[in-house]
All heavy atoms as TSV, in Angstrom:
chain	resi	resn	atom	element	x	y	z
A	1	MET	N	N	51.348	-36.995	-9.529
A	1	MET	CA	C	51.149	-36.634	-10.877
A	1	MET	C	C	52.023	-35.393	-11.181
A	1	MET	O	O	52.337	-35.023	-12.365
A	1	MET	CB	C	49.765	-36.352	-11.326
A	1	MET	CG	C	48.891	-37.581	-11.316
A	1	MET	SD	S	48.755	-38.311	-12.925
A	1	MET	CE	C	47.498	-39.558	-12.624
A	2	ARG	N	N	52.503	-34.675	-10.218
A	2	ARG	CA	C	53.185	-33.368	-10.442
A	2	ARG	C	C	54.565	-33.613	-10.953
A	2	ARG	O	O	55.256	-32.699	-11.429
A	2	ARG	CB	C	53.110	-32.498	-9.235
A	2	ARG	CG	C	53.880	-33.059	-8.022
A	2	ARG	CD	C	53.869	-32.268	-6.899
A	2	ARG	NE	N	54.732	-32.730	-5.859
A	2	ARG	CZ	C	54.751	-32.261	-4.677
A	2	ARG	NH1	N	54.050	-31.249	-4.322
A	2	ARG	NH2	N	55.646	-32.809	-3.773
A	3	TYR	N	N	55.073	-34.782	-10.831
A	3	TYR	CA	C	56.405	-35.231	-11.126
A	3	TYR	C	C	56.505	-35.771	-12.666
A	3	TYR	O	O	57.478	-36.020	-13.152
A	3	TYR	CB	C	57.076	-36.118	-10.241
A	3	TYR	CG	C	57.293	-35.690	-8.873
A	3	TYR	CD1	C	56.393	-36.067	-7.908
A	3	TYR	CD2	C	58.270	-34.736	-8.531
A	3	TYR	CE1	C	56.482	-35.511	-6.637
A	3	TYR	CE2	C	58.370	-34.256	-7.286
A	3	TYR	CZ	C	57.505	-34.668	-6.415
A	3	TYR	OH	O	57.690	-34.144	-5.091
A	4	ILE	N	N	55.423	-35.729	-13.403
A	4	ILE	CA	C	55.438	-36.395	-14.715
A	4	ILE	C	C	56.332	-35.739	-15.685
A	4	ILE	O	O	56.894	-36.414	-16.339
A	4	ILE	CB	C	53.940	-36.403	-15.181
A	4	ILE	CG1	C	53.168	-37.397	-14.502
A	4	ILE	CG2	C	53.818	-36.600	-16.641
A	4	ILE	CD1	C	51.596	-37.483	-14.905
A	5	GLY	N	N	56.482	-34.395	-15.709
A	5	GLY	CA	C	57.319	-33.827	-16.556
A	5	GLY	C	C	58.860	-33.966	-16.385
A	5	GLY	O	O	59.716	-33.632	-17.163
A	6	CYS	N	N	59.234	-34.627	-15.262
A	6	CYS	CA	C	60.679	-34.825	-14.925
A	6	CYS	C	C	61.178	-36.126	-15.294
A	6	CYS	O	O	62.403	-36.239	-15.036
A	6	CYS	CB	C	60.732	-34.656	-13.299
A	6	CYS	SG	S	60.016	-33.120	-12.793
A	7	GLY	N	N	60.476	-37.039	-15.771
A	7	GLY	CA	C	60.942	-38.405	-15.934
A	7	GLY	C	C	61.483	-38.729	-17.396
A	7	GLY	O	O	61.891	-37.840	-18.116
A	8	ALA	N	N	61.302	-40.056	-17.686
A	8	ALA	CA	C	61.771	-40.558	-19.013
A	8	ALA	C	C	60.870	-40.025	-20.134
A	8	ALA	O	O	59.832	-39.344	-19.884
A	8	ALA	CB	C	61.714	-41.976	-18.962
A	9	GLU	N	N	61.184	-40.324	-21.358
A	9	GLU	CA	C	60.469	-39.839	-22.498
A	9	GLU	C	C	59.429	-40.904	-23.004
A	9	GLU	O	O	58.580	-40.622	-23.676
A	9	GLU	CB	C	61.346	-39.430	-23.599
A	9	GLU	CG	C	62.127	-38.182	-23.400
A	9	GLU	CD	C	61.218	-36.971	-23.087
A	9	GLU	OE1	O	60.318	-36.810	-23.952
A	9	GLU	OE2	O	61.523	-36.160	-22.174
A	10	HIS	N	N	59.784	-42.178	-22.746
A	10	HIS	CA	C	58.936	-43.214	-23.144
A	10	HIS	C	C	58.427	-44.054	-22.005
A	10	HIS	O	O	59.165	-44.506	-21.076
A	10	HIS	CB	C	59.760	-44.195	-24.131
A	10	HIS	CG	C	60.441	-43.407	-25.166
A	10	HIS	ND1	N	59.675	-42.919	-26.308
A	10	HIS	CD2	C	61.653	-42.951	-25.399
A	10	HIS	CE1	C	60.554	-42.326	-27.148
A	10	HIS	NE2	N	61.738	-42.273	-26.571
A	11	TYR	N	N	57.145	-44.493	-22.055
A	11	TYR	CA	C	56.582	-45.252	-20.986
A	11	TYR	C	C	55.777	-46.407	-21.588
A	11	TYR	O	O	55.107	-46.291	-22.543
A	11	TYR	CB	C	55.652	-44.359	-20.155
A	11	TYR	CG	C	56.358	-43.282	-19.310
A	11	TYR	CD1	C	56.725	-42.093	-19.962
A	11	TYR	CD2	C	56.693	-43.508	-18.029
A	11	TYR	CE1	C	57.326	-41.151	-19.196
A	11	TYR	CE2	C	57.323	-42.656	-17.360
A	11	TYR	CZ	C	57.711	-41.441	-17.852
A	11	TYR	OH	O	58.342	-40.448	-17.141
A	12	ARG	N	N	55.843	-47.510	-21.004
A	12	ARG	CA	C	54.909	-48.687	-21.287
A	12	ARG	C	C	54.180	-49.020	-20.030
A	12	ARG	O	O	54.687	-49.324	-18.866
A	12	ARG	CB	C	55.886	-49.830	-21.652
A	12	ARG	CG	C	55.188	-51.112	-21.902
A	12	ARG	CD	C	56.215	-52.162	-22.272
A	12	ARG	NE	N	55.589	-53.524	-22.346
A	12	ARG	CZ	C	54.989	-54.104	-23.331
A	12	ARG	NH1	N	54.985	-53.382	-24.478
A	12	ARG	NH2	N	54.512	-55.263	-23.234
A	13	ILE	N	N	52.803	-49.054	-20.133
A	13	ILE	CA	C	51.948	-49.288	-19.187
A	13	ILE	C	C	51.026	-50.377	-19.578
A	13	ILE	O	O	50.397	-50.308	-20.571
A	13	ILE	CB	C	51.130	-48.026	-18.747
A	13	ILE	CG1	C	51.974	-46.867	-18.389
A	13	ILE	CG2	C	50.134	-48.452	-17.665
A	13	ILE	CD1	C	51.272	-45.497	-18.183
A	14	ARG	N	N	51.013	-51.446	-18.760
A	14	ARG	CA	C	50.092	-52.504	-18.957
A	14	ARG	C	C	49.158	-52.740	-17.704
A	14	ARG	O	O	49.750	-52.785	-16.669
A	14	ARG	CB	C	50.840	-53.901	-19.209
A	14	ARG	CG	C	51.663	-53.862	-20.514
A	14	ARG	CD	C	50.636	-53.895	-21.698
A	14	ARG	NE	N	51.264	-53.762	-22.923
A	14	ARG	CZ	C	51.632	-52.654	-23.631
A	14	ARG	NH1	N	51.424	-51.550	-23.049
A	14	ARG	NH2	N	52.149	-52.797	-24.781
A	15	THR	N	N	47.872	-52.919	-17.945
A	15	THR	CA	C	46.996	-53.005	-16.830
A	15	THR	C	C	46.068	-54.255	-16.994
A	15	THR	O	O	45.437	-54.423	-18.081
A	15	THR	CB	C	46.102	-51.804	-16.748
A	15	THR	OG1	O	46.801	-50.624	-16.517
A	15	THR	CG2	C	45.111	-51.885	-15.622
A	16	GLY	N	N	46.229	-55.158	-16.054
A	16	GLY	CA	C	45.372	-56.425	-16.142
A	16	GLY	C	C	43.870	-56.057	-15.854
A	16	GLY	O	O	43.670	-55.354	-14.792
A	17	VAL	N	N	43.012	-56.468	-16.590
A	17	VAL	CA	C	41.483	-56.129	-16.382
A	17	VAL	C	C	40.961	-56.949	-15.216
A	17	VAL	O	O	39.918	-56.537	-14.749
A	17	VAL	CB	C	40.644	-56.362	-17.520
A	17	VAL	CG1	C	41.043	-55.499	-18.735
A	17	VAL	CG2	C	40.774	-57.856	-18.117
A	18	CYS	N	N	41.730	-57.876	-14.566
A	18	CYS	CA	C	41.250	-58.599	-13.461
A	18	CYS	C	C	41.950	-58.086	-12.188
A	18	CYS	O	O	42.042	-58.780	-11.223
A	18	CYS	CB	C	41.562	-60.100	-13.587
A	18	CYS	SG	S	40.407	-60.831	-14.790
A	19	ASP	N	N	42.519	-56.873	-12.169
A	19	ASP	CA	C	43.311	-56.256	-11.098
A	19	ASP	C	C	42.377	-56.013	-9.987
A	19	ASP	O	O	41.455	-55.180	-10.164
A	19	ASP	CB	C	44.056	-55.049	-11.623
A	19	ASP	CG	C	44.987	-54.373	-10.555
A	19	ASP	OD1	O	44.910	-54.970	-9.454
A	19	ASP	OD2	O	45.692	-53.574	-10.863
A	20	ALA	N	N	42.558	-56.609	-8.812
A	20	ALA	CA	C	41.722	-56.409	-7.621
A	20	ALA	C	C	42.278	-55.290	-6.696
A	20	ALA	O	O	41.779	-54.908	-5.748
A	20	ALA	CB	C	41.614	-57.654	-6.908
A	21	ASP	N	N	43.521	-54.741	-7.153
A	21	ASP	CA	C	44.213	-53.818	-6.242
A	21	ASP	C	C	43.958	-52.376	-6.609
A	21	ASP	O	O	43.975	-51.528	-5.654
A	21	ASP	CB	C	45.704	-54.029	-6.286
A	21	ASP	CG	C	46.088	-55.562	-5.792
A	21	ASP	OD1	O	45.377	-55.998	-4.833
A	21	ASP	OD2	O	46.959	-56.109	-6.427
A	22	THR	N	N	43.817	-52.105	-7.964
A	22	THR	CA	C	43.694	-50.789	-8.338
A	22	THR	C	C	42.667	-50.692	-9.525
A	22	THR	O	O	42.726	-51.583	-10.368
A	22	THR	CB	C	45.127	-50.274	-8.899
A	22	THR	OG1	O	46.078	-50.478	-7.886
A	22	THR	CG2	C	45.050	-48.775	-9.227
A	23	ALA	N	N	41.982	-49.609	-9.540
A	23	ALA	CA	C	40.937	-49.492	-10.644
A	23	ALA	C	C	41.807	-49.070	-11.899
A	23	ALA	O	O	42.705	-48.472	-11.894
A	23	ALA	CB	C	40.101	-48.299	-10.297
A	24	PHE	N	N	41.306	-49.665	-13.031
A	24	PHE	CA	C	41.947	-49.373	-14.259
A	24	PHE	C	C	41.954	-47.884	-14.710
A	24	PHE	O	O	42.849	-47.498	-15.461
A	24	PHE	CB	C	41.286	-50.168	-15.441
A	24	PHE	CG	C	40.018	-49.668	-15.889
A	24	PHE	CD1	C	39.867	-48.680	-16.816
A	24	PHE	CD2	C	38.797	-50.121	-15.335
A	24	PHE	CE1	C	38.576	-48.194	-17.280
A	24	PHE	CE2	C	37.519	-49.747	-15.771
A	24	PHE	CZ	C	37.488	-48.608	-16.696
A	25	THR	N	N	41.150	-47.064	-14.093
A	25	THR	CA	C	41.115	-45.630	-14.385
A	25	THR	C	C	42.345	-44.957	-13.830
A	25	THR	O	O	42.820	-43.987	-14.413
A	25	THR	CB	C	39.841	-44.990	-13.793
A	25	THR	OG1	O	39.769	-45.308	-12.426
A	25	THR	CG2	C	38.602	-45.440	-14.502
A	26	VAL	N	N	42.958	-45.480	-12.823
A	26	VAL	CA	C	44.297	-44.967	-12.346
A	26	VAL	C	C	45.356	-45.020	-13.427
A	26	VAL	O	O	45.962	-44.069	-13.744
A	26	VAL	CB	C	44.763	-45.557	-11.068
A	26	VAL	CG1	C	46.020	-45.170	-10.609
A	26	VAL	CG2	C	43.684	-45.500	-9.888
A	27	SER	N	N	45.489	-46.239	-14.010
A	27	SER	CA	C	46.505	-46.395	-15.129
A	27	SER	C	C	46.173	-45.584	-16.310
A	27	SER	O	O	47.035	-44.929	-16.857
A	27	SER	CB	C	46.519	-47.831	-15.506
A	27	SER	OG	O	46.897	-48.689	-14.410
A	28	LEU	N	N	44.858	-45.501	-16.600
A	28	LEU	CA	C	44.410	-44.695	-17.836
A	28	LEU	C	C	44.667	-43.222	-17.491
A	28	LEU	O	O	45.232	-42.556	-18.443
A	28	LEU	CB	C	43.005	-44.927	-18.014
A	28	LEU	CG	C	42.324	-44.389	-19.258
A	28	LEU	CD1	C	43.066	-44.755	-20.464
A	28	LEU	CD2	C	40.926	-44.690	-19.399
A	29	MET	N	N	44.468	-42.735	-16.381
A	29	MET	CA	C	44.661	-41.204	-16.020
A	29	MET	C	C	46.243	-41.021	-16.162
A	29	MET	O	O	46.563	-39.954	-16.611
A	29	MET	CB	C	44.051	-40.911	-14.624
A	29	MET	CG	C	42.620	-40.816	-14.670
A	29	MET	SD	S	41.932	-40.200	-13.080
A	29	MET	CE	C	42.921	-40.748	-11.888
A	30	LEU	N	N	47.037	-41.924	-15.694
A	30	LEU	CA	C	48.423	-41.782	-15.693
A	30	LEU	C	C	48.916	-41.655	-17.119
A	30	LEU	O	O	49.714	-40.852	-17.487
A	30	LEU	CB	C	49.215	-42.912	-14.997
A	30	LEU	CG	C	50.686	-42.901	-15.040
A	30	LEU	CD1	C	51.306	-41.717	-14.468
A	30	LEU	CD2	C	51.271	-44.101	-14.373
A	31	ALA	N	N	48.422	-42.611	-17.979
A	31	ALA	CA	C	48.698	-42.609	-19.396
A	31	ALA	C	C	48.363	-41.278	-20.085
A	31	ALA	O	O	49.137	-40.704	-20.763
A	31	ALA	CB	C	48.189	-43.777	-20.109
A	32	LEU	N	N	47.164	-40.747	-19.781
A	32	LEU	CA	C	46.734	-39.554	-20.475
A	32	LEU	C	C	47.512	-38.375	-19.902
A	32	LEU	O	O	47.848	-37.467	-20.767
A	32	LEU	CB	C	45.234	-39.338	-20.148
A	32	LEU	CG	C	44.289	-40.293	-20.784
A	32	LEU	CD1	C	42.855	-40.156	-20.303
A	32	LEU	CD2	C	44.384	-40.151	-22.367
A	33	ALA	N	N	47.832	-38.347	-18.702
A	33	ALA	CA	C	48.762	-37.271	-18.092
A	33	ALA	C	C	50.094	-37.289	-18.710
A	33	ALA	O	O	50.617	-36.132	-19.064
A	33	ALA	CB	C	48.748	-37.438	-16.554
A	34	LEU	N	N	50.584	-38.432	-18.880
A	34	LEU	CA	C	51.919	-38.500	-19.564
A	34	LEU	C	C	51.832	-38.064	-21.029
A	34	LEU	O	O	52.817	-37.315	-21.473
A	34	LEU	CB	C	52.487	-40.005	-19.565
A	34	LEU	CG	C	52.908	-40.364	-18.198
A	34	LEU	CD1	C	53.062	-42.017	-18.160
A	34	LEU	CD2	C	54.195	-39.866	-17.801
A	35	GLU	N	N	50.808	-38.491	-21.760
A	35	GLU	CA	C	50.682	-38.065	-23.141
A	35	GLU	C	C	50.516	-36.463	-23.184
A	35	GLU	O	O	51.069	-35.834	-24.000
A	35	GLU	CB	C	49.491	-38.739	-23.749
A	35	GLU	CG	C	49.857	-40.171	-24.150
A	35	GLU	CD	C	48.656	-40.834	-24.881
A	35	GLU	OE1	O	47.531	-40.330	-24.905
A	35	GLU	OE2	O	48.818	-41.915	-25.403
A	36	ASN	N	N	49.731	-35.935	-22.295
A	36	ASN	CA	C	49.529	-34.522	-22.284
A	36	ASN	C	C	50.701	-33.758	-21.989
A	36	ASN	O	O	50.976	-32.611	-22.264
A	36	ASN	CB	C	48.413	-34.155	-21.268
A	36	ASN	CG	C	47.058	-34.547	-21.689
A	36	ASN	OD1	O	46.810	-34.690	-22.979
A	36	ASN	ND2	N	46.110	-34.703	-20.813
A	37	ALA	N	N	51.670	-34.330	-21.343
A	37	ALA	CA	C	53.010	-33.848	-20.955
A	37	ALA	C	C	53.992	-34.034	-22.099
A	37	ALA	O	O	55.119	-33.617	-22.051
A	37	ALA	CB	C	53.642	-34.360	-19.660
A	38	GLY	N	N	53.519	-34.522	-23.310
A	38	GLY	CA	C	54.403	-34.848	-24.449
A	38	GLY	C	C	55.211	-36.039	-24.412
A	38	GLY	O	O	56.158	-36.161	-25.131
A	39	LYS	N	N	54.907	-36.987	-23.529
A	39	LYS	CA	C	55.559	-38.193	-23.434
A	39	LYS	C	C	55.014	-39.243	-24.375
A	39	LYS	O	O	53.867	-39.132	-24.774
A	39	LYS	CB	C	55.643	-38.772	-22.050
A	39	LYS	CG	C	56.020	-37.884	-20.935
A	39	LYS	CD	C	57.441	-37.367	-21.190
A	39	LYS	CE	C	57.887	-36.419	-19.997
A	39	LYS	NZ	N	59.236	-36.005	-20.143
A	40	THR	N	N	55.930	-40.184	-24.823
A	40	THR	CA	C	55.364	-41.281	-25.609
A	40	THR	C	C	54.917	-42.454	-24.605
A	40	THR	O	O	55.584	-42.908	-23.725
A	40	THR	CB	C	56.556	-41.952	-26.493
A	40	THR	OG1	O	57.108	-40.781	-27.266
A	40	THR	CG2	C	56.121	-42.969	-27.359
A	41	VAL	N	N	53.675	-42.887	-24.913
A	41	VAL	CA	C	53.181	-43.903	-24.019
A	41	VAL	C	C	52.609	-45.013	-24.874
A	41	VAL	O	O	51.763	-44.869	-25.695
A	41	VAL	CB	C	51.897	-43.235	-23.183
A	41	VAL	CG1	C	51.367	-44.256	-22.223
A	41	VAL	CG2	C	52.386	-41.934	-22.347
A	42	ASP	N	N	52.966	-46.275	-24.323
A	42	ASP	CA	C	52.477	-47.474	-24.997
A	42	ASP	C	C	51.610	-48.077	-23.875
A	42	ASP	O	O	52.042	-48.685	-22.972
A	42	ASP	CB	C	53.604	-48.404	-25.264
A	42	ASP	CG	C	53.236	-49.668	-25.919
A	42	ASP	OD1	O	51.933	-49.928	-26.043
A	42	ASP	OD2	O	54.111	-50.484	-26.322
A	43	PHE	N	N	50.332	-47.844	-23.956
A	43	PHE	CA	C	49.365	-48.318	-23.006
A	43	PHE	C	C	48.374	-49.323	-23.582
A	43	PHE	O	O	48.001	-49.310	-24.635
A	43	PHE	CB	C	48.478	-47.076	-22.563
A	43	PHE	CG	C	47.451	-47.426	-21.593
A	43	PHE	CD1	C	47.682	-47.511	-20.164
A	43	PHE	CD2	C	46.116	-47.718	-21.969
A	43	PHE	CE1	C	46.736	-47.723	-19.289
A	43	PHE	CE2	C	45.109	-48.067	-21.094
A	43	PHE	CZ	C	45.418	-48.059	-19.742
A	44	ALA	N	N	48.129	-50.374	-22.699
A	44	ALA	CA	C	47.175	-51.384	-23.115
A	44	ALA	C	C	46.676	-52.118	-21.926
A	44	ALA	O	O	47.319	-52.241	-20.886
A	44	ALA	CB	C	47.877	-52.431	-24.003
A	45	PHE	N	N	45.351	-52.583	-22.155
A	45	PHE	CA	C	44.687	-53.367	-21.173
A	45	PHE	C	C	45.030	-54.806	-21.502
A	45	PHE	O	O	45.146	-55.242	-22.641
A	45	PHE	CB	C	43.262	-53.235	-21.174
A	45	PHE	CG	C	42.845	-51.945	-20.577
A	45	PHE	CD1	C	42.169	-51.026	-21.371
A	45	PHE	CD2	C	42.925	-51.643	-19.200
A	45	PHE	CE1	C	41.731	-49.733	-20.860
A	45	PHE	CE2	C	42.561	-50.441	-18.697
A	45	PHE	CZ	C	41.955	-49.464	-19.559
A	46	VAL	N	N	45.334	-55.670	-20.578
A	46	VAL	CA	C	45.621	-57.198	-20.836
A	46	VAL	C	C	44.424	-57.891	-20.293
A	46	VAL	O	O	44.153	-57.865	-19.140
A	46	VAL	CB	C	46.916	-57.547	-20.193
A	46	VAL	CG1	C	47.245	-58.987	-20.408
A	46	VAL	CG2	C	48.159	-56.641	-20.691
A	47	TRP	N	N	43.780	-58.676	-21.187
A	47	TRP	CA	C	42.675	-59.377	-20.817
A	47	TRP	C	C	42.915	-60.459	-19.920
A	47	TRP	O	O	43.834	-61.205	-19.996
A	47	TRP	CB	C	41.874	-59.803	-22.061
A	47	TRP	CG	C	40.576	-60.493	-21.840
A	47	TRP	CD1	C	40.292	-61.738	-21.869
A	47	TRP	CD2	C	39.382	-59.750	-21.482
A	47	TRP	NE1	N	39.015	-61.911	-21.480
A	47	TRP	CE2	C	38.379	-60.672	-21.339
A	47	TRP	CE3	C	39.072	-58.529	-21.221
A	47	TRP	CZ2	C	37.153	-60.341	-21.016
A	47	TRP	CZ3	C	37.782	-58.122	-20.901
A	47	TRP	CH2	C	36.793	-59.114	-20.748
A	48	ASP	N	N	42.023	-60.668	-18.816
A	48	ASP	CA	C	41.975	-61.776	-17.969
A	48	ASP	C	C	43.310	-62.008	-17.236
A	48	ASP	O	O	43.604	-63.097	-16.945
A	48	ASP	CB	C	41.555	-63.124	-18.678
A	48	ASP	CG	C	40.991	-64.220	-17.803
A	48	ASP	OD1	O	40.426	-63.785	-16.769
A	48	ASP	OD2	O	41.108	-65.339	-18.136
A	49	GLN	N	N	43.928	-60.924	-16.797
A	49	GLN	CA	C	45.242	-61.015	-16.056
A	49	GLN	C	C	45.031	-60.146	-14.820
A	49	GLN	O	O	44.517	-58.983	-14.935
A	49	GLN	CB	C	46.369	-60.636	-16.869
A	49	GLN	CG	C	46.757	-61.542	-17.933
A	49	GLN	CD	C	47.172	-62.877	-17.473
A	49	GLN	OE1	O	47.888	-63.081	-16.586
A	49	GLN	NE2	N	46.615	-63.951	-18.148
A	50	PRO	N	N	45.677	-60.563	-13.718
A	50	PRO	CA	C	45.737	-59.636	-12.525
A	50	PRO	C	C	46.827	-58.645	-12.608
A	50	PRO	O	O	47.591	-58.552	-13.545
A	50	PRO	CB	C	46.006	-60.592	-11.400
A	50	PRO	CG	C	46.729	-61.775	-12.003
A	50	PRO	CD	C	46.231	-61.853	-13.443
A	51	HIS	N	N	46.982	-57.813	-11.541
A	51	HIS	CA	C	47.942	-56.731	-11.465
A	51	HIS	C	C	49.368	-57.115	-11.922
A	51	HIS	O	O	50.007	-56.589	-12.728
A	51	HIS	CB	C	47.881	-56.169	-10.085
A	51	HIS	CG	C	48.946	-55.115	-9.900
A	51	HIS	ND1	N	48.716	-53.848	-10.345
A	51	HIS	CD2	C	50.086	-55.089	-9.195
A	51	HIS	CE1	C	49.820	-53.056	-9.977
A	51	HIS	NE2	N	50.587	-53.815	-9.239
A	52	GLY	N	N	49.867	-58.131	-11.180
A	52	GLY	CA	C	51.361	-58.563	-11.377
A	52	GLY	C	C	51.729	-59.239	-12.637
A	52	GLY	O	O	52.840	-59.464	-12.966
A	53	GLU	N	N	50.732	-59.840	-13.332
A	53	GLU	CA	C	50.916	-60.578	-14.624
A	53	GLU	C	C	50.397	-59.950	-15.800
A	53	GLU	O	O	50.141	-60.559	-16.844
A	53	GLU	CB	C	50.292	-61.886	-14.384
A	53	GLU	CG	C	50.778	-62.705	-13.135
A	53	GLU	CD	C	49.935	-63.869	-12.719
A	53	GLU	OE1	O	49.311	-64.397	-13.642
A	53	GLU	OE2	O	49.991	-64.237	-11.610
A	54	ALA	N	N	50.372	-58.606	-15.842
A	54	ALA	CA	C	49.693	-57.925	-16.843
A	54	ALA	C	C	50.585	-57.558	-18.029
A	54	ALA	O	O	50.558	-56.559	-18.589
A	54	ALA	CB	C	49.022	-56.610	-16.399
A	55	ASP	N	N	51.634	-58.368	-18.314
A	55	ASP	CA	C	52.454	-58.219	-19.465
A	55	ASP	C	C	52.788	-59.606	-19.964
A	55	ASP	O	O	52.922	-60.486	-19.199
A	55	ASP	CB	C	53.753	-57.447	-19.031
A	55	ASP	CG	C	54.329	-56.621	-20.161
A	55	ASP	OD1	O	53.948	-56.897	-21.331
A	55	ASP	OD2	O	55.181	-55.843	-19.820
A	56	TYR	N	N	52.916	-59.705	-21.257
A	56	TYR	CA	C	53.263	-60.895	-21.972
A	56	TYR	C	C	54.831	-61.125	-21.967
A	56	TYR	O	O	55.450	-60.147	-22.188
A	56	TYR	CB	C	52.686	-61.023	-23.229
A	56	TYR	CG	C	51.167	-60.928	-23.354
A	56	TYR	CD1	C	50.485	-59.798	-23.803
A	56	TYR	CD2	C	50.364	-62.025	-22.699
A	56	TYR	CE1	C	49.147	-59.761	-23.858
A	56	TYR	CE2	C	48.960	-61.847	-22.756
A	56	TYR	CZ	C	48.356	-60.750	-23.283
A	56	TYR	OH	O	47.051	-60.731	-23.270
A	57	PRO	N	N	55.252	-62.265	-21.584
A	57	PRO	CA	C	56.697	-62.525	-21.570
A	57	PRO	C	C	57.416	-62.040	-22.767
A	57	PRO	O	O	57.054	-62.409	-23.916
A	57	PRO	CB	C	56.820	-63.984	-21.201
A	57	PRO	CG	C	55.564	-64.376	-20.638
A	57	PRO	CD	C	54.582	-63.506	-21.231
A	58	GLY	N	N	58.555	-61.433	-22.691
A	58	GLY	CA	C	59.355	-60.953	-23.800
A	58	GLY	C	C	58.822	-59.625	-24.570
A	58	GLY	O	O	59.722	-59.031	-25.196
A	59	GLU	N	N	57.630	-59.383	-24.377
A	59	GLU	CA	C	57.191	-58.112	-25.132
A	59	GLU	C	C	57.879	-56.868	-24.551
A	59	GLU	O	O	58.111	-55.926	-25.368
A	59	GLU	CB	C	55.660	-57.966	-24.983
A	59	GLU	CG	C	54.884	-58.802	-25.818
A	59	GLU	CD	C	53.455	-58.502	-25.811
A	59	GLU	OE1	O	53.022	-57.555	-25.190
A	59	GLU	OE2	O	52.633	-59.243	-26.652
A	60	VAL	N	N	58.214	-56.705	-23.381
A	60	VAL	CA	C	58.821	-55.513	-22.815
A	60	VAL	C	C	60.286	-55.411	-23.317
A	60	VAL	O	O	60.624	-54.283	-23.751
A	60	VAL	CB	C	58.805	-55.456	-21.263
A	60	VAL	CG1	C	59.740	-56.417	-20.673
A	60	VAL	CG2	C	59.185	-54.053	-20.851
A	61	CYS	N	N	60.859	-56.577	-23.577
A	61	CYS	CA	C	62.200	-56.499	-24.220
A	61	CYS	C	C	62.123	-56.155	-25.637
A	61	CYS	O	O	62.991	-55.335	-26.150
A	61	CYS	CB	C	62.889	-57.873	-24.098
A	61	CYS	SG	S	63.404	-58.327	-22.447
A	62	ASP	N	N	61.180	-56.624	-26.371
A	62	ASP	CA	C	60.931	-56.184	-27.759
A	62	ASP	C	C	60.664	-54.696	-27.824
A	62	ASP	O	O	61.171	-54.031	-28.782
A	62	ASP	CB	C	59.717	-56.923	-28.430
A	62	ASP	CG	C	60.025	-58.448	-28.554
A	62	ASP	OD1	O	61.229	-58.841	-28.432
A	62	ASP	OD2	O	59.060	-59.171	-28.619
A	63	TRP	N	N	59.854	-54.150	-26.981
A	63	TRP	CA	C	59.526	-52.746	-26.917
A	63	TRP	C	C	60.789	-51.908	-26.664
A	63	TRP	O	O	61.030	-50.973	-27.346
A	63	TRP	CB	C	58.574	-52.409	-25.691
A	63	TRP	CG	C	58.162	-51.065	-25.546
A	63	TRP	CD1	C	57.399	-50.241	-26.374
A	63	TRP	CD2	C	58.574	-50.171	-24.513
A	63	TRP	NE1	N	57.305	-49.013	-25.920
A	63	TRP	CE2	C	57.991	-48.941	-24.710
A	63	TRP	CE3	C	59.377	-50.354	-23.386
A	63	TRP	CZ2	C	58.224	-47.865	-23.819
A	63	TRP	CZ3	C	59.492	-49.351	-22.477
A	63	TRP	CH2	C	58.959	-48.102	-22.748
A	64	ILE	N	N	61.685	-52.348	-25.760
A	64	ILE	CA	C	62.830	-51.584	-25.469
A	64	ILE	C	C	63.839	-51.599	-26.702
A	64	ILE	O	O	64.353	-50.695	-27.098
A	64	ILE	CB	C	63.603	-52.258	-24.169
A	64	ILE	CG1	C	62.857	-51.958	-22.957
A	64	ILE	CG2	C	65.054	-51.646	-24.124
A	64	ILE	CD1	C	63.263	-52.676	-21.785
A	65	GLU	N	N	63.920	-52.757	-27.305
A	65	GLU	CA	C	64.791	-52.880	-28.576
A	65	GLU	C	C	64.266	-51.986	-29.621
A	65	GLU	O	O	65.038	-51.468	-30.403
A	65	GLU	CB	C	64.790	-54.395	-29.023
A	65	GLU	CG	C	65.775	-55.123	-28.140
A	65	GLU	CD	C	65.828	-56.669	-28.650
A	65	GLU	OE1	O	65.413	-56.948	-29.756
A	65	GLU	OE2	O	66.306	-57.499	-27.856
A	66	LYS	N	N	62.946	-51.840	-29.798
A	66	LYS	CA	C	62.460	-51.003	-30.778
A	66	LYS	C	C	62.721	-49.506	-30.558
A	66	LYS	O	O	63.005	-48.869	-31.471
A	66	LYS	CB	C	60.848	-51.249	-30.841
A	66	LYS	CG	C	60.136	-50.574	-32.003
A	66	LYS	CD	C	58.738	-50.983	-32.144
A	66	LYS	CE	C	57.842	-50.004	-31.285
A	66	LYS	NZ	N	56.491	-50.280	-31.462
A	67	LEU	N	N	62.713	-49.213	-29.296
A	67	LEU	CA	C	63.072	-47.809	-28.970
A	67	LEU	C	C	64.522	-47.446	-29.231
A	67	LEU	O	O	64.804	-46.367	-29.518
A	67	LEU	CB	C	62.653	-47.464	-27.452
A	67	LEU	CG	C	61.227	-47.439	-27.136
A	67	LEU	CD1	C	61.059	-47.340	-25.626
A	67	LEU	CD2	C	60.562	-46.290	-27.849
A	68	CYS	N	N	65.335	-48.472	-28.958
A	68	CYS	CA	C	66.839	-48.265	-29.069
A	68	CYS	C	C	67.232	-48.410	-30.508
A	68	CYS	O	O	68.269	-48.054	-30.961
A	68	CYS	CB	C	67.624	-49.303	-28.147
A	68	CYS	SG	S	67.352	-49.088	-26.490
């Protein structure tokens, strides 16, 4: 977490609520730390999805286009 102020300005974090690898609080703490550092964070829980599938196809491209 000490490197948070050194990265990009915009972050997109999606966490599947069926993730068996990491507790959802880890993603939530990361999102809050980024926001506290003045970063823009698009954070959401994705219902009934595991860790690797916690994003809907095409949405990340739409998010990038919106930022650009």
